[in-house]
Z-matrix of the N, CA and C atoms (Angstrom, degrees):
N
C 1 1.443
C 2 1.522 1 108.85
N 3 1.311 2 114.03 1 146.18
C 4 1.457 3 120.07 2 -178.95
C 5 1.523 4 109.87 3 -130.77
N 6 1.325 5 114.90 4 148.98
C 7 1.457 6 121.49 5 173.65
C 8 1.518 7 107.12 6 -103.72
N 9 1.318 8 115.85 7 126.14
C 10 1.457 9 121.38 8 177.69
C 11 1.515 10 107.43 9 -110.18
N 12 1.326 11 115.44 10 122.22
C 13 1.462 12 121.66 11 176.01
C 14 1.519 13 106.89 12 -114.12
N 15 1.320 14 115.34 13 125.14
C 16 1.457 15 120.24 14 -179.95
C 17 1.519 16 109.20 15 -123.32
N 18 1.320 17 116.03 16 130.34
C 19 1.459 18 122.52 17 174.87
C 20 1.528 19 105.58 18 -103.99
N 21 1.336 20 116.85 19 117.98
C 22 1.463 21 120.60 20 -175.38
C 23 1.529 22 110.89 21 -132.34
N 24 1.328 23 115.86 22 169.71
C 25 1.459 24 120.64 23 175.14
C 26 1.530 25 109.28 24 -72.15
N 27 1.326 26 117.78 25 140.37
C 28 1.473 27 120.83 26 -175.72
C 29 1.526 28 114.94 27 -55.09
N 30 1.323 29 118.22 28 -38.72
C 31 1.465 30 119.36 29 -176.17
C 32 1.530 31 113.02 30 -73.69
N 33 1.332 32 118.40 31 -6.01
C 34 1.456 33 122.37 32 178.45
C 35 1.528 34 112.89 33 -94.92
N 36 1.324 35 117.94 34 -3.28
C 37 1.464 36 121.42 35 -175.63
C 38 1.525 37 111.97 36 -57.75
N 39 1.309 38 118.68 37 -49.77
C 40 1.469 39 121.08 38 -177.06
C 41 1.526 40 111.41 39 -62.95
N 42 1.325 41 117.50 40 -39.70
C 43 1.470 42 120.91 41 178.25
C 44 1.527 43 110.60 42 -61.51
N 45 1.331 44 116.51 43 -45.36
C 46 1.465 45 121.13 44 -179.42
C 47 1.521 46 110.03 45 -65.80
N 48 1.319 47 116.73 46 -46.64
C 49 1.477 48 120.77 47 -178.68
C 50 1.523 49 110.98 48 -60.34
N 51 1.327 50 117.07 49 -45.47
C 52 1.463 51 120.95 50 179.77
C 53 1.522 52 111.78 51 -63.26
N 54 1.319 53 117.13 52 -42.48
C 55 1.465 54 120.91 53 -179.93
C 56 1.528 55 111.74 54 -65.41
N 57 1.331 56 116.35 55 -40.69
C 58 1.468 57 119.57 56 177.60
C 59 1.527 58 110.67 57 -65.53
N 60 1.324 59 117.20 58 -41.69
C 61 1.467 60 121.15 59 179.18
C 62 1.523 61 111.40 60 -62.21
N 63 1.323 62 117.20 61 -42.50
C 64 1.465 63 121.44 62 178.13
C 65 1.524 64 111.72 63 -60.56
N 66 1.321 65 116.86 64 -30.63
C 67 1.465 66 121.66 65 179.99
C 68 1.529 67 112.12 66 -86.91
N 69 1.349 68 116.59 67 0.26
C 70 1.460 69 119.99 68 178.81
C 71 1.512 70 114.18 69 84.15
N 72 1.312 71 117.05 70 12.80
C 73 1.463 72 121.26 71 178.60
C 74 1.518 73 107.06 72 -97.07
N 75 1.311 74 115.92 73 108.62
C 76 1.462 75 120.65 74 -176.21
C 77 1.517 76 110.04 75 -119.49
N 78 1.302 77 114.96 76 160.79
C 79 1.460 78 120.53 77 177.91
C 80 1.509 79 111.84 78 84.95
N 81 1.313 80 115.69 79 111.86
C 82 1.458 81 120.25 80 176.66
C 83 1.513 82 108.19 81 -156.36
N 84 1.305 83 115.34 82 159.02
C 85 1.455 84 122.24 83 173.43
C 86 1.521 85 106.70 84 -110.05
N 87 1.326 86 116.21 85 133.81
C 88 1.459 87 121.85 86 -178.37
C 89 1.519 88 108.69 87 -120.56
N 90 1.319 89 116.66 88 130.39
C 91 1.463 90 122.22 89 178.92
C 92 1.520 91 110.18 90 -129.70
N 93 1.327 92 115.60 91 142.30
C 94 1.460 93 120.34 92 170.30
C 95 1.521 94 107.10 93 -82.40
N 96 1.312 95 116.81 94 125.54
C 97 1.465 96 121.35 95 179.98
C 98 1.524 97 109.17 96 -132.24
N 99 1.311 98 116.15 97 167.72
C 100 1.457 99 122.20 98 174.55
C 101 1.513 100 108.24 99 -130.25
N 102 1.307 101 115.90 100 146.61
C 103 1.452 102 118.94 101 178.72
C 104 1.512 103 111.24 102 -178.62
N 105 1.316 104 114.94 103 -175.78
C 106 1.457 105 120.64 104 175.03
C 107 1.510 106 108.72 105 -154.30
N 108 1.312 107 114.81 106 156.28
C 109 1.456 108 122.02 107 177.02
C 110 1.507 109 108.24 108 -124.54
N 111 1.309 110 115.49 109 -127.61
C 112 1.461 111 120.19 110 -179.92
C 113 1.517 112 112.44 111 -63.79
N 114 1.331 113 116.77 112 -27.47
C 115 1.462 114 118.66 113 -176.15
C 116 1.522 115 112.72 114 -70.40
N 117 1.322 116 118.34 115 -19.10
C 118 1.471 117 122.89 116 173.89
C 119 1.523 118 113.68 117 55.97
N 120 1.331 119 118.23 118 32.96
C 121 1.456 120 120.18 119 -179.83
C 122 1.518 121 111.09 120 76.68
N 123 1.325 122 116.42 121 -165.29
C 124 1.461 123 120.71 122 179.34
C 125 1.528 124 109.93 123 -158.03
N 126 1.331 125 115.73 124 168.61
C 127 1.465 126 121.42 125 179.12
C 128 1.519 127 109.73 126 -100.25
N 129 1.322 128 116.26 127 145.13
C 130 1.461 129 121.88 128 176.48
C 131 1.510 130 109.33 129 -134.35
N 132 1.330 131 115.33 130 155.19
C 133 1.458 132 121.50 131 175.27
C 134 1.523 133 109.03 132 -102.92
N 135 1.323 134 116.31 133 133.73
C 136 1.454 135 121.49 134 175.99
C 137 1.520 136 108.06 135 -138.59
N 138 1.318 137 115.75 136 116.06
C 139 1.464 138 122.13 137 -177.90
C 140 1.524 139 112.23 138 51.52
N 141 1.312 140 114.77 139 42.34
C 142 1.456 141 120.30 140 175.63
C 143 1.517 142 115.07 141 84.10
N 144 1.330 143 117.53 142 -7.06
C 145 1.472 144 120.35 143 179.61
C 146 1.526 145 109.37 144 -105.65
N 147 1.313 146 115.62 145 137.97
C 148 1.458 147 120.44 146 178.46
C 149 1.524 148 109.15 147 -93.20
N 150 1.320 149 115.70 148 135.10
C 151 1.455 150 119.16 149 175.31
C 152 1.528 151 109.53 150 -140.14
N 153 1.322 152 116.23 151 158.26
C 154 1.453 153 122.28 152 -175.29
C 155 1.528 154 109.56 153 -99.33
N 156 1.323 155 114.83 154 130.02
C 157 1.458 156 121.08 155 173.69
C 158 1.528 157 106.09 156 -98.72
N 159 1.333 158 116.35 157 105.65
C 160 1.466 159 120.68 158 -176.34
C 161 1.522 160 112.61 159 -75.98
N 162 1.318 161 116.73 160 -44.94
C 163 1.454 162 121.12 161 -175.45
C 164 1.523 163 109.64 162 -107.51
N 165 1.321 164 115.23 163 125.42
C 166 1.457 165 120.84 164 -178.27
C 167 1.524 166 110.10 165 -98.64
N 168 1.330 167 118.14 166 144.16
C 169 1.459 168 120.41 167 179.19
C 170 1.519 169 110.95 168 -69.11
N 171 1.300 170 116.38 169 134.75
C 172 1.463 171 123.45 170 178.66
C 173 1.531 172 108.09 171 -138.85
N 174 1.318 173 115.81 172 171.19
C 175 1.457 174 123.23 173 174.46
C 176 1.522 175 107.22 174 -117.92
N 177 1.323 176 115.87 175 136.13
C 178 1.456 177 120.80 176 176.06
C 179 1.524 178 108.31 177 -111.19
N 180 1.325 179 115.93 178 121.47
C 181 1.460 180 122.48 179 175.79
C 182 1.517 181 108.35 180 -102.63
N 183 1.314 182 116.24 181 137.86
C 184 1.457 183 121.02 182 174.92
C 185 1.519 184 108.15 183 -126.87
N 186 1.326 185 116.39 184 124.62
C 187 1.458 186 122.32 185 179.48
C 188 1.520 187 109.38 186 -131.63
N 189 1.311 188 116.60 187 144.39
C 190 1.463 189 121.76 188 171.85
C 191 1.519 190 106.30 189 -111.66
N 192 1.317 191 116.50 190 123.33
C 193 1.464 192 120.66 191 -178.22
C 194 1.523 193 110.08 192 -132.33
N 195 1.341 194 115.49 193 160.75
C 196 1.463 195 121.23 194 174.03
C 197 1.528 196 108.28 195 -68.93
N 198 1.317 197 115.20 196 154.30
C 199 1.473 198 119.17 197 -176.25
C 200 1.527 199 112.43 198 -57.62
N 201 1.333 200 118.02 199 -34.11
C 202 1.457 201 119.81 200 -178.56
C 203 1.535 202 113.31 201 -74.66
N 204 1.329 203 117.88 202 -7.24
C 205 1.463 204 121.73 203 178.59
C 206 1.531 205 113.19 204 -101.65
N 207 1.318 206 118.00 205 -4.23
C 208 1.459 207 121.79 206 -173.21
C 209 1.524 208 112.23 207 -61.48
N 210 1.320 209 117.74 208 -52.85
C 211 1.465 210 120.51 209 -176.12
C 212 1.524 211 111.43 210 -62.47
N 213 1.341 212 116.95 211 -42.39
C 214 1.458 213 120.83 212 179.09
C 215 1.531 214 110.75 213 -64.20
N 216 1.316 215 117.17 214 -42.56
C 217 1.464 216 121.64 215 179.88
C 218 1.527 217 110.55 216 -62.64
N 219 1.323 218 117.05 217 -45.44
C 220 1.468 219 121.35 218 178.32
C 221 1.525 220 110.11 219 -60.98
N 222 1.314 221 117.40 220 -43.35
C 223 1.454 222 122.05 221 179.74
C 224 1.529 223 111.26 222 -61.37
N 225 1.321 224 117.08 223 -43.91
C 226 1.464 225 121.68 224 -179.78
C 227 1.523 226 110.57 225 -64.29
N 228 1.330 227 116.83 226 -45.87
C 229 1.470 228 120.13 227 -179.61
C 230 1.529 229 110.12 228 -63.52
N 231 1.320 230 116.52 229 -44.48
C 232 1.465 231 121.00 230 -179.17
C 233 1.527 232 111.35 231 -60.54
N 234 1.334 233 116.66 232 -47.31
C 235 1.461 234 120.33 233 -178.51
C 236 1.531 235 111.61 234 -66.95
N 237 1.327 236 117.20 235 -37.67
C 238 1.463 237 121.03 236 -176.01
C 239 1.524 238 113.07 237 -77.77
N 240 1.326 239 117.11 238 -32.11
C 241 1.466 240 120.93 239 -174.00
C 242 1.526 241 113.33 240 -94.02
N 243 1.308 242 116.92 241 -12.55
C 244 1.470 243 120.44 242 -173.80
C 245 1.521 244 112.37 243 -73.18
N 246 1.331 245 115.57 244 130.08
C 247 1.469 246 121.37 245 172.05
C 248 1.526 247 109.96 246 -113.36
N 249 1.322 248 116.14 247 -17.02
C 250 1.461 249 120.26 248 -177.22
C 251 1.513 250 113.07 249 87.57
N 252 1.319 251 116.02 250 2.15
C 253 1.464 252 120.61 251 -179.32
C 254 1.529 253 109.98 252 -110.02
N 255 1.317 254 115.79 253 161.42
C 256 1.455 255 121.00 254 179.43
C 257 1.529 256 109.65 255 -59.79
N 258 1.327 257 115.92 256 142.17
C 259 1.456 258 120.38 257 178.37
C 260 1.519 259 114.20 258 92.04
N 261 1.339 260 117.80 259 13.45
C 262 1.467 261 119.89 260 179.12
C 263 1.521 262 112.27 261 -63.99
N 264 1.323 263 118.29 262 -27.11
C 265 1.453 264 120.50 263 174.87
C 266 1.509 265 113.90 264 122.16
N 267 1.337 266 113.85 265 -169.11
C 268 1.462 267 121.77 266 -178.08
C 269 1.528 268 108.72 267 -142.99
N 270 1.335 269 115.51 268 158.87
C 271 1.463 270 122.32 269 174.59
C 272 1.518 271 107.38 270 -125.87
N 273 1.327 272 115.57 271 132.14
C 274 1.464 273 122.19 272 178.19
C 275 1.526 274 108.43 273 -119.10
N 276 1.331 275 116.89 274 139.42
C 277 1.459 276 121.53 275 178.97
C 278 1.522 277 108.35 276 -124.37
N 279 1.326 278 116.19 277 130.08
C 280 1.461 279 120.34 278 177.76
C 281 1.533 280 109.57 279 -138.15
N 282 1.312 281 115.56 280 160.66
C 283 1.465 282 121.11 281 -178.33
C 284 1.524 283 111.40 282 -82.03
N 285 1.326 284 115.56 283 145.50
C 286 1.459 285 122.81 284 175.50
C 287 1.524 286 107.21 285 -117.07
N 288 1.317 287 116.40 286 126.56
C 289 1.456 288 119.77 287 -177.58
C 290 1.517 289 113.21 288 -83.96
N 291 1.329 290 117.05 289 -35.36
C 292 1.458 291 119.04 290 -176.28
C 293 1.512 292 110.05 291 -154.79
N 294 1.342 293 115.41 292 144.42
C 295 1.454 294 122.81 293 174.37
C 296 1.522 295 106.99 294 -132.42
N 297 1.323 296 116.95 295 136.10
C 298 1.467 297 121.42 296 177.42
C 299 1.526 298 107.94 297 -131.48
N 300 1.331 299 115.75 298 125.46
C 301 1.468 300 119.88 299 173.49
C 302 1.517 301 107.13 300 -81.64
N 303 1.312 302 116.77 301 119.44
C 304 1.459 303 122.21 302 -173.04
C 305 1.531 304 111.67 303 -61.50
N 306 1.320 305 117.68 304 -44.43
C 307 1.462 306 121.11 305 -174.68
C 308 1.522 307 113.29 306 -62.99
N 309 1.351 308 117.25 307 -43.91
C 310 1.459 309 120.28 308 -173.30
C 311 1.522 310 114.70 309 -107.35
N 312 1.321 311 116.35 310 -16.48
C 313 1.463 312 119.62 311 -176.24
C 314 1.510 313 112.68 312 83.06
N 315 1.335 314 118.64 313 1.99
C 316 1.458 315 120.83 314 178.27
C 317 1.534 316 108.66 315 -60.09
N 318 1.325 317 114.93 316 148.85
C 319 1.449 318 119.48 317 -177.15
C 320 1.519 319 111.97 318 -124.46
N 321 1.319 320 114.03 319 156.98
C 322 1.457 321 125.35 320 174.37
C 323 1.518 322 112.15 321 52.81
N 324 1.350 323 119.53 322 -131.48
C 325 1.462 324 121.12 323 -172.64
C 326 1.520 325 112.38 324 -62.46
N 327 1.316 326 118.59 325 -28.07
C 328 1.474 327 120.76 326 177.19
C 329 1.527 328 110.43 327 -65.75
N 330 1.317 329 116.64 328 -26.90
C 331 1.471 330 121.66 329 -176.39
C 332 1.524 331 113.25 330 -86.58
N 333 1.322 332 116.58 331 -11.09
C 334 1.469 333 119.10 332 -177.34
C 335 1.522 334 109.40 333 -74.21
């Protein structure tokens, strides 16, 4: 089992969610986060004064999938979230040792 964490632009959330659902990949945790990468934030004008926005709003998706679904899941997220512009985001993949569904006690892939 693998944990896929994707940092994407907020307006791409529905596109990604719909594409994952169409592929039969269900269940995710979504968090509002702020951060920056290479783009280092940006400057904005407000009432004639310029100020720097260091942290940009992003969405963090967390999914647990079986190992055989990892490449397909990454492909779907990449295609759905891509705008071709700086700040499209990143995807991180890490190993999960154990999953337990609290309600039923099911474990590992049965619990996903």
